[in-house]
N, C-alpha and C positions, 0 to 999 in steps of 0.2 A: 507378551509381545510389546515392544515399544510403541507408544501411542502414535508416533510419527507414521507408522506403517498403516494406520487406519484413520488418519486425519481426514476430515470432511469439511467442506464449506457449509456452514449452517446459516440458512436464511429464514427459518421459522423458529420462534422462541416461545418457550412456555411462559405463562403469566406469573412469573416469579422474579422478584427483584434480585439484583446482585448486591450482596452485602457490602457496604462501603469499607469495612475493615478488611474484608477479603480482597477487594479491589486495590486498596492502598498497599496491602502486603505484597501482592503480585507486582505492582508498579515499583515498589521498593526493591524487591528481589531482582527485578529485571535490571536494576542499576548496576549489577555486576557485569553487565555486557561490556565487551571491549569498546574502547573509545579513543579517538585521536587525542594524544597528549594529556589524557585523563581530564579533558575539559567538559565532557558530557554535553555535547553541542545539540541538545534536544530539549523540547518541552512537550507535554501532552495536555490537551484540553479535554476535560471530562464533561460530557453533555448528558444530563438526565432529564432536564426540563422538557416537557412535551412540546411547548411552543417553540423552543429553540431547535429541537429536532425537526420540527415541521419547517422551520426556516432553512435548515441545512439540506433538507430533502431535494429541492430543485437543483442544487449544486451537484448532486449525485444522481441526476436524471430520474428523480422520484422513485428510486428503488425502494420497495415497501419496507425492507428490513430496517431502513434508517429511522422510520417512525415507530416500527413495531418493537425493536430491540430495547431492552431496559437502559442500555448504556451505549453511547457512541463516543469513541475515542479518536481524537485528531492528533496525530503525531507530527510535530513541527521541527524543521531545521531551525535552530535557535542560536544565533551569534549575538543576540542583544544582551543576554545575561552576562556573557563573557566580556563584551564590549563595555557594559556599564561597570563591571568589576574593575576592568583596566582603568577606566576614566576616574573611578573613585580611589584608585591607588597610584595616581600620578604616572600611569603608563599610557603609551600612545598606541591604541588599537588600529589595526589595518585590515579589517575583516569585511569590508564592503566591496567584495569582488567575487567573480564566479568560482574561483578555487575554494574560497571560504564556504560558499554555498554548497559545493560538492562535498566538502568535508563534513559539514553539518548535516546534510541530507543523508550521507552514509551513516553517521552516528545515529540519526533518528530512525533509519530503517533497520539497523542492527538492533537497536533498543526495542523497536516494534516487534521484530521477529522473536526476540527472547521472551517478551511479554506474551506473545501468542502461544509459544511452546509451554510456558508456565500455566497459562490460563486453561489450555486444553488438558494439561495433566491434572487439573482440578475438576475436570468434567464440564467446564464451560465450553460453549460453542461460539464461533465467530465467523465473520465474513470480511475479507479484505477488499476494500473498495479502491480500485485503480482509478476511479473517477476524480480523486482528490486533486490531481494536477491538471485536470481538464478545465475546471472553472475556479482557479485559485482565488481570484479577486472576490468572488462572492463569499467564499469561506473566510477570507481575510476580514471582510466587512462584518460578517455575522459574529465572528469570534473576537473581533477587535484586536487583531494581531498587529503589533507595532513594527516599526522598521527593523530589519534584520531577523525577522521571524517569518517562516514560510511553511505552509502545510504541505506535507509530502506523502502522508498515508493516513487512511481512516479505517477503523474496524468497527463493526457492530458487534456487540457482546451480550450474551445472555445464556440461559440454560436451554439446551437444545429441545426442540419439539418435533424433530424429524431425524431420520437417518438416511440421508441420500446415498446413492451408490458412490463408490470411490471413482475418482476421475483417473484417466490414463496418464502415464508418464513415458517419456522417451527412455530407451535403454541407457544405462550409464555410459556405455561406449560412445554414445552420441555427443556427450558433453565433455568427456575427458580427453585431454591432449597431453602426450608424454614428451617432455623436454621442449618441444617446439609445437606451434600450432599446425595441426594436420588438416589442411583445407578439405572441403567437402566435394567429393566427386559425385557424378550422377549415380554411380553404383552405391555409394555410401548413403546418399539421400534416400534411395529406394529401400535400402536395408533398414535404415533407422525409422522411416515414416510408414512403412508398409502396414505394420500392425495398427497404428493409429488410424490410417486412412480406411482400413477395412473393418473397423468396429461398426456394428449395425447402426448405432446412434449417429456416427459421423457420416456414414453413407446416406442416412436419412436427412441429415443436415444439408448435404450437398443437393439432394433431390428437391427438398422444399425451397431451397434458394435458387433453383434452376441454374446450377453451375455444373461444370465438368469435373472439377477437382475440389478437394477440401481447401487447398491453398487459395483458390479463387474466392471461397467464402470469406476468408480472412482479408484478402487484399481488396475485394470489390464490395463487401458488405459490412464487415465488422470494423476493420481498422484501415480505412481508405487513405490514399495519398492526400486527397482533398481535406479530409478531416484532420489528418496528422499535421499538415502544413498550417491550417487555420488555428489549431490548438497550440501549435508551437509559437505562433505569434502572440496568442493570449498568454502563454507561459512567460515569454520574454518580457511582455509588458508588465506582468505582475512582478517579475524579478527586478525590473527597473524600479518599480514603485516601492518595493521593499528594500531597496538599496544594495542589491547583490549584483547589479548589472547596470552599465551606463549606455 
């Protein structure tokens, strides 16, 4: 069976280092990822130092795997390298804008996903940290990221010391649209979300949060309007600081 069918998010790691040669090979192999204009608009910061991981932890809400994992990788949208190349070759770069950020962020996320697939095929475990774009300025300061470099994804990496259950996924019919976008009716929403909503763990999730529906747990507790709007302002401020937005 392809490992993608059994992939798990790993938060507990064995006390075993990740060999640097293995890591560099995987990072090099991941460079075969598709990229806009063959520019490879990404960089990755490898963090092994205990003190540096401890500095990064608060930016990721002190999730314990940040300090426990042997390696933390921060994937960055990077138009600085291309801009410096242009400047050194008598070319006039124009990449200090939101479109350029989107292109570089897409490159970085594609590269990150390819790396994750390769790492898991080697038996490594990882956890993707969506918190990277919540407090970007702290990460920018800790990793000394210059103008036109922006953190977009972080993974913790190591040898697994747990085998958590597989998480649920929506049926493929929920995400596939043929020829044009087929909007979601109440009937389709019921059909696509019924299984997820009735999983014992999700029913328990609703109960302990004192909500009526699973959707309310997400809107009222986990990803609230208030938090999303506040973090959006933080994100825009960091994008201005790094030169991608005016």
